[in-house]
N, C-alpha and C positions, 0 to 999 in steps of 0.2 A: 504494500500499499504506500503510495506516494506521500511523504511527510510534509510537502509544502502546502501551504493553505490555498485553498482554491481562489481563482480569480472570478470576478463577476462583471456583468454588464452594468450599464447605468453610471460607469466611471468617466463621465464625459470631461471632467476637469483634468484628468490624465491626458485625454487626447488634446485638449486645448493647450496644455503645457508643452507638448511636443510639436503640435502642428499649427498653433496659434489661432487667432480669431477670437471673437467674444461667443459666449453661449448662444446668443440669438442667431449667430451666423450658421450654426450647426444643426444637422438633422440626426438625432440621437435614435438610432434603431437597434441599439445593443441590449435593451432590457425586455423586449417582446411584450410591451404593454398595449392595451387597446388605445389607439391614437385619438379617440374621441371619448374621453372619460365621462363617467356619470357626473351630471351637473351637481355641484355642491349647493346644498340648500343653506338657508340661514341658520347659523347656530345660536341658540339661546345663550345670551351672555352668562347667565347663572351657571352654565356647565363648566365655565373656565374658573369659577370661584370656589367650587367645592370638590371634595374627594369624590371620585367616581363610585357610584353605587351600582349594585346589580340590577339590570333592567330586564324584567321579565318579557317585555315586549320585544326587546333586542334579540334575546335568546330564542323566542318563539319564531321571529322572522327568519332567523338563521336555520333553525330546524326545518321550517316550512320549505325554505329555498332549497337546502341541501338534502331534504328528504331523510333526515335523521331523527331519532327518537330523543337524543341528548347530545350536546355539544359542549366543549369547554372552550371559551374564547382565550386567545393567547396573543401576545404582542408581536404579531407576525408569525407564520409558521416556522420561521427560523428559530423563534424562542423554544418551540417544542423540539425541533431537530437538535438543539444543543442540550436540552434537558433529558430527553428520553434515554440517551446512553447512560445516565447517572441512575436509572431506576432498575438496571439489571447488573448482576455481578458479570465480570468480564467472562465472554464466551465467543462462540463463533458467529461471524456475520458474513452474509453474502449480499453484495450489491450489484446491481445492473450497472453495466459501463459500456460506452460513455453516458454519463447522466449528471445530475446536479451533484457536484463534487463535495458539498458540505455533508452530505449523509455519511459517506464512508469516512471522511476526515474526522468528523466529530466522534463516531463510534471508535475509531482507532485511537484518538487522544485519550479516551477513557480506558484503555487497555484492552479493548476487544480485538480479537483476531479477525481482521477484515480481509476478504478476498473479492476481487471484481470478476464478473462473468459477462459473457456477451448477452445482449437481449434474447437471442434465440435459445440460450442455454440456462438462463436464470431459473426457470420453472423446475429444472432437475435437482436444484438445491432444496426445494420444498421438502420438509420432513427430515433434512439431514444437517441443519444449522440451527442455532438458537434465534437468530433474528434474519429475516429475508426482507430486502429493501428494494423497491422499485418506484419509479415515476410513471404515471399513466394519465395521459399520454406522456412519453418521455420528452425531456428537455436535456439536451438539444436534438436528439435524433427524430422525434416525433413518433417513435415506436409505439404502437398501440397493443395492449394486452386485452383480449376478450374478458369481460366481466366473469364469464363461467369459469375460465381458467384461473383467474385470480382467486375465485372462492374456493376452487379445488386446492389451490396452494395454501389458502388459509386453513383448511381442514387438515392438511398434513402438518402444518406448523403447530396447530393446537394440539394434535395428538402427541406431540413430543413436549408440550409446555412452552413452545416457542412463540414468537411474534411474526406477523407479517405486517410490515409497515409500507402503506401506499401513499405516495405524495400525489395528490390530484390537483396540483396547483393550476394545471391547464384544462382540467376536466369540464369547465363551464361550457366550452365550445364543442364538446362530444360527450354529452351526459350519459349515453348508452354505455360507456366505459366504467362508469363509477360504480363503486360497491359501497358508498358512504352509508346508505340505508341498512346495510348488513352489519356494520362495525359494532353496534351495541349489543348485537345478538349473537355474535361470533367471537368466542374466546380468542384472544390474542391478536385480533384484527384491529389495526390502528390506521386511521385514514386522516391525512392532513388536508385541509381546504383553506383557500385564500381569496379574497375578493381583489387582490391587487392586481391580477393580470387582466381578467375579463372585464372588470369594472374600471380599469385604468387608475386605480386608487392606491398605488404602491406606498404613498406617503402616509396612509393610514396606519401602517404597521399593524395590521390586523390579521389574525388567522383563526382557524377553528380545528379542534381535534375531535374525532369521532372514535369512540372505543367504548368497551365494557366499563361499568361504573367504578370498579376498583382501580383500573389504570387511570381513569380520569381524576379519581381522588388523589392518588399518588402524585400526579403531574401538577394538579392544582397545588398541592402542599409544597412541592418543590419550587414552583414559580412565585408563590406568595401572593399578598393582596394588592389591589388596585392596578391591575395589569393594563386595563382598557379605559382610556379617558372617556368621560361622559360625552364630550363632543364627538368623539370617534363613534360611539354607540349610536348617537343620534343620527350621524350621517349614514352609517352602514345599515341602520333599520330602514331608512328611506329607500336606499339602493336595492336591498334585499326584497323589499316589498313591491318594487316597481316592475311588474310583469310586462308591461307594454314596452318600456325601455329595454328590458332583457331581450324580448324578441326581436326588436329592431336591431339591437346591437349584434346578435347572432347572425342575422342576414347581412348586415353590413360587413362584419368581420369575414364571413365566408366569401363574399364578393371581392374584398381586398386581397384576401389570401390567393384566391384564383388569379387576380391580376399580377400579384407578386411572383406566383409560380410561372405564369406565361412569360413575364419578363425575364426570369432567369433561365427558363427553357430556351428562349430565344437566343441566349448567349452561350448555350450549351453548358450551363452551370446546374448543379444539383438544386432540387427544390423540393426536398422532403420537408415534414413538419406537421403542424396542425394549423388551425384557423387564426393563430396569433403570430406565427412566424414561419419562415422557410429557409433552406439552406441544405448543407450536407457535407459529406467528405469531399475534400477538394485539395489537390496537391499544392495549388497555388494560393491557399486560403490567406496566408500571412501577406503575400504580396497584394492580394485583393483588398484586405483590410488597409494597408498602407496606401494603396491607390485611392480608395474611397476617402481616407482621411485627408488626403491633399485636396480633395473636393468639399471638405468639411461635412462628411457623412460618416457616421460612427457605427461600426457593425461589431458583432461579438466573434472573437476568434478563439477557437480550442486547438490544442496542440497534440493531445493524446486522446486514444491510442493512435489516431491518424489526424493530420490536420483537417479541420473543418470550419465552416463560418455559418453564422446564423444572423438573419435580417428580420427585424420586426417590420410593421406595416407603416408606410407613410401616412401622414395625417391629412394632407390636402393635395390638390393638382400640382401646384409648383414643386412641392416635395417629390411627387411621382415623377415629374419631368427631369428634376435634378438627378434623381437616382437612375432613371432610364439612361440619360446621357453619360453619367459616370460609369455605369456597367458596360455600355457600348464602347466606351473608349479604353476599357482596361486591356492591356497587353501585358502579360506576366514577364515578357522578355525585357520590359522597361525597368524591372526592379530586380535587384540581387538580394539573396538572403544575407 
């Protein structure tokens, strides 16, 4: 397991430091967020002046949206990713790879023996390790695991007293893959959800954990009180209840993803992903990132196990035109490693 801390998208300041320009000059496609975020409602001023209280309406809205019997809200799913490894004694962990690097890294930091497995092979580890981890759909590959397969793996993990941890951060755009509704009824099945990607509200730092009651209680005790500000609860409740906006957003994202895939295909570039991003394995991924950066367009670069890139969705027509022109002008011979 690589001991280096994973890199992340959304690091536009690093790009500016290297390639210049002001933030307003750049198109940041590195974080794979909905480019048309949920409109922020007015926040009651009192919510900024008091300690956050548990809001039954907030929890009910989240349970209804995610189809879960019970959820624990957390300060971004990252908070759960960091805390969950502390709830088990060191053991064996299998994680799909390439995927969101924080999962394997955090478990390894807590002394667990972490091994990476290709997406096509990860299911073979079910029932043979203490913890099995995957993202569905996967980030950055877009690999999708059928819900029926995931539930079969959950049964095998439960039979040995293990966990199956499923990160569904991108599942809002493909709800047929989700197993959130099963988490409270399946021993050892833990599902992470987040409104950051689909709703375009990464700044909320809000996530949810679905699992059996005993695990949620342990995690709640580990994380402590006052994790979700009242203003965040207020905003999230509105977003989670707004079915009309959600329906329109899914249609909009699907259309944008199709346009991005066609743009990449026209340049003979990979275009795997889900309705929030596209990209894939590409030998010239580093050169492509450098080229786009000279045009003040920031994409996500991955270097292992093979070079790959990931592009989020442009927000408006001028951004689409800039991206199309930059991709069309890319010649990897112009860049040296």
